[in-house]
C-alpha positions in Angstrom: 30.4 12.0 -12.5 27.0 12.6 -14.1 26.4 16.3 -14.0 22.7 15.8 -13.1 23.7 13.6 -10.2 26.3 16.1 -9.0 23.8 19.0 -9.0 20.9 17.1 -7.7 22.9 15.4 -4.9 21.1 13.6 -2.1 17.5 14.7 -1.9 16.5 16.4 1.3 14.3 14.5 3.7 11.6 16.3 5.7 11.2 15.2 9.3 8.2 17.4 10.3 5.7 14.6 10.3 5.1 11.5 12.4 3.7 8.4 10.6 2.8 5.1 12.2 2.5 1.9 10.1 0.5 -1.0 11.6 0.8 -4.5 10.2 -1.4 -7.2 11.7 0.6 -10.4 12.4 -0.3 -13.4 10.2 -3.7 -11.7 9.6 -5.5 -14.5 7.7 -4.5 -17.1 10.3 -5.3 -14.7 13.1 -8.9 -14.4 11.9 -9.4 -18.1 12.1 -7.6 -18.2 15.5 -10.0 -15.6 16.8 -13.0 -17.6 15.6 -11.5 -20.8 17.2 -9.0 -20.0 20.0 -8.0 -23.7 20.1 -6.1 -23.1 16.9 -3.7 -20.6 18.5 -1.4 -23.3 19.9 -1.4 -25.3 16.6 0.5 -24.9 13.4 -2.1 -23.4 11.1 -2.2 -22.8 7.3 -4.7 -21.0 5.2 -5.4 -22.6 1.9 -6.3 -20.9 -1.3 -6.2 -22.7 -4.7 -4.1 -25.6 -3.5 -1.4 -23.5 -1.9 -0.8 -21.9 1.5 -1.9 -18.2 1.3 -0.3 -17.8 4.7 0.5 -19.7 7.9 0.9 -18.8 11.6 4.2 -18.5 13.4 3.8 -22.0 14.9 3.8 -23.4 11.4 6.7 -21.2 10.3 8.8 -22.5 13.2 8.5 -25.9 11.6 9.7 -24.8 8.3 6.4 -24.1 6.6 6.3 -21.0 4.4 3.6 -19.1 2.6 2.9 -20.0 -1.1 4.0 -23.6 -0.5 2.0 -26.4 -2.1 -0.2 -28.1 0.5 1.6 -31.4 -0.2 5.0 -29.8 0.5 3.8 -28.2 3.7 2.3 -31.4 5.0 5.6 -33.3 4.4 7.4 -30.7 6.5 4.7 -30.5 9.2 2.4 -33.5 9.2 0.3 -32.0 12.1 -0.3 -28.8 10.1 -4.0 -27.8 10.4 -5.4 -26.5 7.0 -8.4 -24.2 6.8 -10.1 -23.0 3.6 -9.5 -19.3 2.9 -11.2 -18.8 -0.5 -14.0 -16.7 1.1 -12.5 -13.3 1.9 -15.6 -12.1 3.7 -14.4 -12.8 7.3 -11.0 -11.2 6.5 -12.7 -8.1 5.2 -15.0 -7.9 8.2 -12.1 -8.2 10.6 -10.1 -5.6 8.7 -12.9 -3.1 8.7 -13.4 -3.6 12.5 -9.7 -2.9 13.3 -9.5 0.0 10.8 -12.6 1.6 12.4 -11.0 1.4 15.8 -7.8 3.0 14.6 -9.7 5.7 12.7 -11.6 6.6 15.9 -8.2 7.6 17.4 -7.3 9.8 14.4 -7.8 13.6 14.8 -7.0 14.7 11.3 -8.5 11.5 9.7 -5.3 10.9 7.8 -5.5 7.1 8.1 -4.9 4.9 5.0 -5.6 1.2 4.7 -3.5 -1.0 2.5 -5.1 -4.2 1.5 -6.6 -5.9 4.5 -3.8 -6.1 7.0 -1.9 -2.7 6.9 -2.7 0.8 8.1 -0.8 4.1 7.9 -1.7 6.8 10.4 -0.3 10.4 10.3 -0.4 11.4 14.0 1.5 14.7 13.7 -1.3 16.8 15.1 -1.8 14.6 18.1 1.9 14.5 18.8 2.3 18.3 18.5 -0.6 18.9 20.8 0.8 16.6 23.5 4.2 18.3 23.2 2.5 21.5 24.1 1.2 19.8 27.3 4.5 18.2 28.2 5.9 18.7 31.7 9.6 18.3 31.1 10.4 18.2 34.8 8.3 15.1 35.4 8.7 13.0 32.2 8.4 9.6 34.1 4.9 10.5 35.1 3.6 11.8 31.8 0.1 11.5 30.4 -0.7 11.2 26.7 -4.0 13.0 25.9 -6.2 11.3 23.3 -8.8 14.1 23.2 -8.7 17.9 23.1 -12.2 18.0 24.5 -11.7 15.6 27.3 -8.4 16.0 29.2 -9.0 12.8 31.1 -9.1 10.7 28.0 -5.6 9.2 27.5 -3.0 7.0 29.1 0.0 7.4 31.4 3.4 6.9 30.0 7.1 7.1 31.0 8.8 9.5 28.6 12.2 8.9 30.0 12.5 6.0 27.5 11.1 4.9 24.2 8.4 2.3 24.0 9.5 -0.8 22.0 12.6 -1.1 20.0 14.7 1.8 18.6 16.9 1.7 15.5 19.7 4.2 15.9 21.8 5.3 18.9 20.0 7.0 21.7 21.7 10.3 22.6 22.8 10.9 26.3 21.4 13.1 27.7 18.1 13.0 25.7 18.0 16.0 23.3 14.6 17.3 24.4 15.2 20.5 22.6 15.2 18.7 19.2 11.6 18.5 17.9 12.0 15.3 15.9 13.3 13.5 18.9 10.4 14.5 21.1 7.9 13.7 18.4 9.2 10.2 17.9 9.5 9.6 21.6 5.8 10.4 22.1 4.7 8.6 19.0 6.4 5.4 20.2 4.1 5.4 23.3 1.0 6.1 21.2 1.9 3.2 18.9 2.4 0.9 22.0 -0.9 1.9 23.4 -2.8 1.4 20.1 -1.2 -2.0 19.6 -2.2 -3.2 23.1 -5.7 -2.0 22.5 -5.9 -3.9 19.2 -4.8 -7.0 21.1 -6.8 -6.6 24.3 -10.1 -5.6 22.7 -10.0 -7.6 19.4 -7.4 -10.3 19.9 -5.1 -9.2 17.0 -1.4 -8.7 17.6 0.5 -6.4 15.3 3.8 -4.9 14.4 4.4 -1.2 14.0 6.9 1.2 12.5 7.4 4.7 13.8 9.1 7.3 11.6 8.8 10.6 9.8 7.4 9.3 6.4 5.5 6.4 5.0 8.5 4.6 3.4 10.6 4.7 6.6 7.8 3.7 8.9 6.9 0.7 6.8 10.5 -0.5 6.7 11.0 0.1 10.4 7.9 -1.9 11.2 9.4 -5.0 9.5 12.5 -4.8 11.7 11.2 -6.6 14.7 8.3 -9.0 14.1 5.9 -10.2 15.3 4.1 -8.4 18.2 6.7 -5.6 18.4 7.4 -2.2 17.2 10.4 -0.2 16.0 11.1 3.6 16.0 13.6 4.8 13.4 15.5 7.6 15.2 16.2 9.9 12.3 18.3 12.5 14.0 21.3 11.7 11.8 21.1 11.3 8.0 23.8 8.7 8.1 21.6 6.5 10.3 18.7 6.7 7.9 20.8 6.0 4.9 22.5 3.1 6.6 19.1 1.7 7.5 17.7 2.0 4.0 21.0 0.8 2.5 20.8 -2.5 4.4 17.7 -3.6 2.5 17.5 -5.5 -0.7 16.0 -3.3 -3.4 13.0 -5.6 -3.7 12.1 -4.9 0.0 11.7 -1.2 -0.8 8.1 -0.4 -1.5 7.8 0.6 -5.1 10.8 -1.5 -6.2 8.9 -4.3 -7.8 10.0 -7.2 -10.0 10.3 -5.2 -13.2 12.4 -2.4 -11.6 14.5 -5.0 -9.7 15.3 -7.0 -12.7 16.3 -4.0 -14.8 18.6 -2.7 -12.1 20.1 -6.2 -11.6 20.7 -6.6 -15.3 22.4 -3.2 -15.4 24.5 -3.3 -12.2 25.3 -7.0 -11.4 28.6 -8.2 -12.8 28.5 -10.7 -15.6 28.3 -14.2 -14.3 26.3 -13.2 -11.3 22.9 -14.9 -11.2 20.0 -12.5 -11.5 17.5 -13.4 -8.8 14.3 -15.3 -9.8 11.0 -13.6 -9.2 10.3 -15.7 -6.1 13.7 -15.3 -4.5 15.3 -12.4 -2.7 17.3 -10.0 -4.7 21.1 -10.0 -4.2 21.2 -6.3 -5.0 21.1 -3.9 -2.1 20.0 -0.3 -1.9 23.5 0.7 -1.1 24.9 -1.0 -4.2 22.5 1.0 -6.3 22.7 4.3 -4.5 26.5 4.7 -4.5 27.1 3.3 -8.0 28.8 5.8 -10.1 26.5 5.3 -13.1 23.3 5.8 -11.1 21.6 9.2 -11.0 18.1 10.5 -11.5 18.7 10.9 -15.2 20.3 7.5 -15.7 17.5 5.9 -13.7 14.9 7.7 -15.9 16.7 6.4 -19.0 16.8 2.8 -17.6 13.3 2.6 -16.2 11.4 5.1 -18.3 10.0 4.6 -21.8 6.6 4.2 -23.4 3.9 3.4 -20.9 6.2 3.9 -17.9 5.5 6.2 -15.0 6.4 9.9 -15.5 9.4 10.9 -13.4 10.2 7.3 -12.4 14.0 8.1 -12.2 13.5 10.8 -9.7 11.0 8.7 -7.7 13.5 5.8 -7.4 16.3 8.2 -6.6 14.3 9.5 -3.7 13.4 6.0 -2.5 17.1 5.1 -2.5 17.7 7.9 0.0 14.7 7.2 2.3 12.8 10.3 1.0 9.1 10.1 0.7 6.9 13.2 0.7 3.7 11.1 0.0 0.9 12.1 2.2 -1.2 9.6 4.2 -4.6 9.7 2.5 -7.5 11.0 4.4 -10.0 8.3 5.5 -12.9 7.7 3.2 -16.2 5.9 3.7 -15.6 4.1 0.5 -12.6 2.5 -1.2 -10.6 4.1 -4.0 -11.1 1.0 -6.1 -12.7 -2.4 -5.8 -10.9 -5.3 -7.4 -11.7 -9.0 -7.7 -9.3 -11.5 -9.1 -8.5 -15.2 -9.3 -5.5 -17.3 -10.4 -5.6 -20.5 -12.4 -3.4 -23.4 -13.5 -4.4 -22.6 -17.0 -7.7 -21.4 -18.6 -7.5 -22.8 -22.1 -10.9 -22.3 -23.7 -13.2 -19.3 -24.2 -16.0 -21.3 -22.5 -14.0 -21.7 -19.3 -12.9 -18.0 -19.4 -16.5 -16.9 -19.9 -17.6 -19.0 -16.9 -14.9 -17.5 -14.7 -15.7 -14.0 -15.9 -19.3 -14.4 -14.8 -18.2 -15.6 -11.3 -15.8 -12.6 -11.0 -18.5 -10.2 -12.2 -21.0 -11.5 -9.7 -18.4 -11.1 -6.9 -17.5 -7.6 -8.1 -21.2 -6.4 -8.1 -21.7 -7.9 -4.6 -18.6 -6.1 -3.3 -19.8 -2.8 -4.9 -23.2 -3.1 -3.1 -21.5 -4.0 0.1 -18.9 -1.2 0.1 -20.6 1.6 -1.8 -24.3 1.5 -0.8 -25.6 3.3 2.2 -29.1 3.9 3.8 -30.5 7.2 2.5 -32.3 9.7 4.7 -35.7 8.4 5.6 -38.7 9.9 3.7 -41.6 11.6 5.4 -43.4 8.3 5.2 -40.6 6.7 7.3 -39.3 4.5 4.5 -35.6 4.4 3.8 -33.9 3.7 0.5 -30.4 2.6 -0.4 -28.2 5.0 -2.4 -24.7 4.9 -3.8 -22.1 6.8 -1.9 -19.8 6.8 -4.9 -20.0 5.9 -8.6 -16.8 4.3 -10.0 -16.3 5.6 -13.5 -13.8 3.1 -14.9 -14.0 -0.6 -15.5 -10.6 -2.4 -15.9 -10.0 -5.9 -17.1 -6.5 -7.4 -16.5 -5.1 -10.8 -17.5 -1.9 -12.6 -17.2 -1.0 -15.6 -19.4 1.3 -18.5 -18.6 4.6 -18.0 -20.6 6.0 -20.5 -23.1 8.9 -22.5 -21.7 11.3 -20.4 -23.8 10.0 -17.3 -22.1 10.2 -18.5 -18.5 13.6 -17.0 -17.6 12.5 -13.5 -18.6 8.9 -13.7 -17.4 8.1 -10.6 -15.3 4.6 -11.4 -14.1 3.3 -8.3 -15.7 -0.4 -8.0 -16.5 -2.1 -6.7 -19.6 -5.0 -4.4 -19.0 -7.8 -2.7 -20.8 -10.2 0.0 -19.5 -13.4 1.6 -20.5 -16.2 3.6 -18.8 -18.3 1.5 -16.4 -21.9 1.2 -17.9 -24.7 2.7 -15.9 -26.8 -0.5 -15.7 -24.3 -1.8 -13.1 -25.8 0.6 -10.6 -29.4 -0.7 -10.9 -30.8 -2.0 -7.7 -33.9 -3.4 -9.3 -32.0 -6.2 -11.0 -30.4 -9.1 -9.2 -26.6 -9.4 -8.8 -26.7 -12.4 -11.1 -28.6 -10.6 -13.8 -26.2 -7.6 -13.8 -23.2 -9.9 -13.8 -24.6 -11.8 -16.8 -25.1 -8.6 -18.7 -21.7 -7.1 -17.7 -19.9 -10.3 -18.8 -21.7 -10.8 -22.2 -21.9 -7.1 -23.2 -18.7 -5.7 -21.8 -16.1 -8.0 -20.3 -16.1 -10.8 -22.8 -15.7 -8.5 -25.8 -12.9 -6.6 -23.9 -11.2 -9.9 -23.4 -11.3 -10.9 -27.0 -9.7 -7.6 -28.0 -6.5 -8.7 -26.1 -6.0 -11.3 -28.9 -8.2 -10.5 -31.9 -6.4 -13.0 -34.1 -8.3 -16.2 -34.9 -7.3 -19.5 -33.3 -5.4 -17.8 -30.5 -4.3 -20.4 -27.9 -5.4 -19.1 -24.5 -3.6 -20.1 -21.3 -4.6 -17.7 -18.6 -2.9 -17.6 -15.2 -4.9 -14.7 -13.8 -8.0 -12.6 -14.4 -8.7 -9.4 -12.5 -11.8 -7.2 -12.8 -11.7 -3.8 -11.2 -13.8 -0.7 -10.9 -11.9 2.5 -10.1 -11.9 6.3 -10.4 -14.6 6.8 -7.7 -16.8 9.9 -8.0 -18.6 10.8 -4.7 -22.4 10.9 -5.0 -24.3 13.7 -3.2 -22.8 15.2 -0.1 -19.8 13.6 1.6 -21.8 13.4 4.7 -24.3 11.2 3.0 -27.3 13.2 4.2 -29.0 13.9 0.9 -29.2 12.7 -2.7 -28.4 16.0 -4.4 -25.1 17.0 -5.7 -22.8 18.9 -3.3 -21.1 21.8 -5.1 -18.3 21.8 -2.5 -17.2 18.4 -3.8 -16.9 19.8 -7.3 -14.6 22.6 -6.1 -12.6 20.2 -3.9 -12.0 18.0 -6.9 -11.2 21.0 -9.1 -8.6 22.0 -6.5 -7.1 18.5 -6.6 -6.8 18.6 -10.4 -5.2 22.1 -10.4 -2.9 21.6 -7.5 0.0 20.4 -9.6 0.0 23.7 -11.5 0.2 25.9 -8.5 3.5 27.3 -7.3 4.5 26.4 -3.7 7.1 27.9 -1.4 7.9 24.6 0.3 9.8 21.6 -1.1 7.1 19.4 -2.5 9.0 16.6 -4.2 6.8 14.0 -5.8 3.4 13.5 -4.3 3.3 10.5 -6.5 6.6 9.3 -5.1 5.5 5.8 -4.3 3.0 5.1 -7.1 3.1 1.5 -8.3 4.4 0.7 -11.7 2.3 -1.0 -14.4 2.8 -4.5 -13.2 0.9 -6.9 -11.0 -0.4 -5.3 -7.8 0.9 -8.2 -5.7 4.4 -7.7 -7.0 4.6 -3.9 -7.1 2.3 -2.8 -4.4 3.0 -1.9 -0.8 2.5 -5.2 0.9 4.1 -6.4 4.1 7.8 -6.4 4.3 7.8 -10.1 4.5 4.9 -10.6 2.1 2.2 -11.2 4.7 -1.2 -11.5 3.3 -0.8 -9.0 0.5 -4.3 -8.6 -1.0 -5.5 -5.9 -3.5 -2.7 -3.6 -2.3 -1.8 -0.5 -4.4 -0.3 2.6 -3.1 -1.6 5.3 -5.4 -1.1 9.0 -5.3 -2.5 11.9 -7.3 -0.3 13.6 -9.9 1.9 16.1 -8.2 4.9 18.3 -8.9 8.6 18.4 -8.2 10.4 21.5 -7.1 13.7 22.2 -8.7 16.4 22.6 -6.2 18.2 25.1 -8.4 15.6 27.6 -9.6 12.9 26.9 -7.1 10.1 26.4 -9.6 7.4 23.8 -9.1 7.0 21.8 -12.4 4.8 18.9 -13.5 6.3 15.4 -13.1 6.3 14.8 -16.8 8.6 17.8 -17.3 11.2 16.8 -14.7 13.8 15.2 -17.1 13.4 18.1 -19.6 13.8 20.7 -16.9 17.0 19.1 -15.6 18.3 19.0 -19.1 17.5 22.7 -19.4 19.8 23.5 -16.5 22.5 21.2 -17.9 22.5 23.1 -21.2 22.5 26.4 -19.4 26.1 26.0 -18.4 
């Protein structure tokens, strides 16, 4: 057996947190159903670029699936109602409304939105507070308190049972002395309450996963859909491993097309068909996890290399065991990045590409003004000016080309990207959106595009263009009350940068455990377990450290393989 694998063994999972994962059911279709309730009883499909971006469950019951051609869907379901979904504005507005409601129920503000239809909430502090109030002699008449300041704010609940579905055997009698059991019990009732509120107040049903980390809560939420919830009872490591083992590796967040394909090519026997990119992988987590040739070091060798994520082997090893120490990000008044993209049957000329770049640029600038501008403090004359809450520092252009026929079997949907500093003229509020988009395209984006293929007479055949601004720098105070620089932000950012170099007495693992690989966001990001409405989804973390189980030192992620080798040679 690999010496690294024998020493490393199964990574230890921490169960001291409670994380909820909300996934709105058929979100795009639900937005239109809320606008027109008559659509709720009809099979409904949302169209984008000639295909179904998604469809409701009434349509799915008739065999219609997302990403079908409209013509195919109509053959299966002639009564299918098609609505145009090119304009994402109503989806963004609905997503913000639901997110704001959930955020209003968060005490620690650890609430992270993924795309438009998914939200993580770390509710550990709420749960621990309610445990301190628990009357164990009257569990059936319990009360969940939603506010420390107002003891009457909350809801009644019956804590003699879990709310919703449970994965794992329920012990008899209930082990109320086990903290993780009581945490998950209370969290199931909080999830049930919030789901009902989302539906009663706003008309959106949802599924929810309840567990002790982001990875497990997301997988649990996909267990019973729609309009349901599942608590993964992680009292027994074998239950957790069995639960994770039952999934195909492509269903594991972070196991994208590239990783899946490499693992399949390595582990599937010759003659076994490697899954296509739009089909479900035949390779399960269990088949990878227990394989004698798989260890953190062998995974690093297989998946690493130039341009790959640092410590990818250890990250995937953790995922295979249901271990995820990634924190739920604290809520922010602005997004971590803003991304606009479109797909094409084939953009063949520079004139066409230039036209599409201008459209994307204009949409990007509008989104920046919508998401990053706020009203500044009124002057003494009573006038109020807009100001930027954050300044993105980086502009990224990504493209994907259609492959030649000979390349189709090995096409991995990966994107090619280039980045550079975002020019300051983009932040001008004196110029129109169109004027800024024109200048951004001609001065920056078009020259960037031509650098992808500087050779003359290159034959363009683009399938996707994405324009993104990222690396947000807060402007002024985080509270948004003045224009000046807030020195506290500088120190906070300094602490973030230096955190990876500080020793820690607790097991840290990889804070970047679930960072997406350098492939298309839609293939590698943390979308819904069944692929519902994945839009601009990317689960990113800050660079962290890994703690060596042997010597106890915290080391940077890039040094993990070398450090393991150091111990190997020591014997």
